[in-house]
C-alpha positions in Angstrom: 100.7 60.6 86.4 103.7 61.7 84.4 101.6 64.2 82.4 100.4 66.0 85.6 103.8 66.1 87.1 105.2 67.6 83.8 102.4 70.2 83.9 103.2 71.0 87.5 106.9 71.4 86.8 106.1 73.7 83.8 103.8 75.9 85.8 106.3 76.1 88.7 109.1 77.1 86.4 106.8 79.6 84.7 105.9 81.0 88.0 109.5 81.2 89.1 110.5 82.9 85.9 107.7 85.4 86.4 108.7 86.1 90.0 112.4 86.7 88.9 111.2 89.0 86.1 109.1 91.1 88.5 111.9 91.2 91.1 114.4 92.1 88.4 112.3 95.0 87.2 111.7 96.3 90.7 115.3 95.8 91.8 116.9 97.6 88.8 117.8 101.1 89.9 116.7 103.9 87.7 119.3 105.1 85.3 121.3 108.0 86.7 121.5 111.1 84.6 124.2 112.6 86.7 127.7 112.7 85.3 129.5 113.6 82.1 129.0 112.1 78.7 130.9 112.8 75.5 128.4 113.7 72.7 130.9 114.1 69.9 134.6 114.9 69.4 136.7 115.6 66.4 139.9 117.2 65.2 139.2 119.8 62.6 141.8 121.2 60.1 141.9 125.0 60.4 144.2 127.6 58.9 147.0 127.4 61.4 146.7 123.7 62.4 144.3 121.3 64.0 141.5 122.3 66.4 139.8 120.0 68.9 136.1 120.4 68.9 134.0 118.4 71.5 130.6 118.6 73.0 129.8 117.1 76.4 126.6 116.5 78.4 127.4 117.7 81.9 124.9 117.0 84.7 125.9 117.7 88.3 124.8 115.4 91.1 122.5 116.9 93.7 125.4 117.0 96.3 127.7 118.8 93.9 125.0 121.3 92.9 124.2 122.0 96.6 127.9 122.5 97.4 128.3 124.8 94.4 125.3 126.9 95.5 126.8 127.2 99.0 130.0 128.7 97.6 132.2 125.7 96.9 133.9 126.1 93.5 134.2 123.1 91.2 137.2 122.5 89.1 136.9 120.4 85.9 139.8 119.1 83.8 139.7 118.4 80.1 142.3 115.9 79.0 143.3 115.1 75.4 146.0 113.0 73.8 146.9 112.2 70.3 149.0 109.1 69.6 150.6 107.6 66.6 150.6 103.9 67.2 153.7 101.9 66.2 153.7 98.1 66.1 157.5 97.8 66.3 158.2 100.2 69.2 156.5 102.4 71.7 153.7 104.7 70.5 154.6 108.3 69.8 152.6 111.0 71.6 152.0 113.8 69.1 149.8 116.0 71.3 148.8 116.2 74.9 146.5 119.0 76.2 145.0 119.8 79.5 142.5 122.6 80.1 141.0 123.5 83.5 137.6 125.0 84.1 136.5 126.6 87.3 132.7 126.7 88.0 131.6 128.9 90.9 128.5 130.6 92.2 128.3 134.2 93.6 125.4 134.5 96.1 125.5 138.3 96.1 125.0 138.7 92.3 123.2 135.3 92.0 125.3 134.4 89.0 127.3 131.4 88.0 130.8 132.0 86.7 133.0 129.8 84.5 136.7 130.5 84.4 139.1 129.3 81.8 142.7 130.3 82.4 142.5 134.1 83.0 139.1 134.5 81.2 135.8 134.5 83.1 132.2 134.7 82.0 129.1 135.1 84.1 125.8 133.3 83.6 122.3 133.8 85.0 121.6 130.1 85.5 123.5 126.9 86.1 122.2 125.3 82.9 123.7 128.2 80.9 127.1 127.9 82.6 127.2 124.1 82.1 126.2 124.5 78.4 129.1 126.9 77.9 131.5 124.6 79.6 130.2 121.6 77.6 131.2 123.1 74.2 135.0 122.7 74.0 137.2 124.4 71.4 140.9 124.0 71.8 143.2 125.6 69.3 146.8 124.6 68.3 146.4 120.9 69.0 148.8 120.0 66.2 150.4 121.8 63.3 149.2 121.3 59.8 152.1 119.1 58.7 152.0 117.0 61.9 150.1 114.1 60.2 151.3 111.8 57.5 148.8 111.0 54.8 147.7 107.4 54.8 148.5 106.9 58.5 146.0 106.4 61.3 146.3 108.1 64.7 144.4 107.5 67.9 142.8 110.4 69.8 141.4 110.2 73.3 139.4 112.8 75.3 137.7 113.0 78.7 136.3 115.7 81.1 136.3 115.1 84.8 135.8 116.8 88.1 139.1 117.4 89.9 138.3 116.3 93.4 141.8 117.3 94.5 140.8 121.0 94.1 137.8 120.6 96.6 138.3 122.0 100.1 140.0 119.4 102.4 136.8 118.6 104.3 135.0 117.6 101.0 138.0 115.6 99.7 137.6 113.1 102.5 133.9 112.7 101.5 134.9 112.5 97.8 137.0 109.4 98.1 135.1 106.6 96.4 131.8 108.5 96.4 129.7 108.7 93.2 128.1 111.9 94.5 131.4 113.8 94.6 133.2 112.4 91.6 131.8 112.7 88.1 133.8 112.0 85.0 133.3 111.0 81.4 134.8 107.8 80.2 137.8 108.1 77.8 136.3 108.8 74.4 138.6 107.3 71.8 138.5 107.6 68.0 140.7 107.2 65.0 142.0 110.2 63.1 142.9 109.6 59.5 143.9 112.7 57.6 
């Protein structure tokens, strides 16, 4: 009798495990491709100092793309900081940079436009505009002599949609909504010149 009850328990536990596995596979939501992801980031030594080079993967949500195509401009902010950590006192911030991008669509010309400070460039497709915005090159991050040899520094970088720049009606919808707020995580790396 004990042998049959053991077989029964094993088959019930196997059946339960199988059901949980199937439910888990069905219940898992498909991975979202919307958002911003850092592909790579580095500080490069140039003639006049250090240059930040970064590549992002930017994919708009359906809601953001629809709003953009209806004339709502999207503002993105690139944030960068370079810190010299100190164990005995507060860390020293060597560099802090912010760069704002404005992505818009002109229905008359059927072109997308990316603005960076006072410079603007037009693109025939959204994918071209996003690719341009995804390749970041920021000059004059730090002077050539800003680093001490043998020391380590921490760099951090992210790109995010600035929901505060959306029209007021959309800002209310943007609070806590994944459809209206896309951002990369802080990408951190160590710089050792």
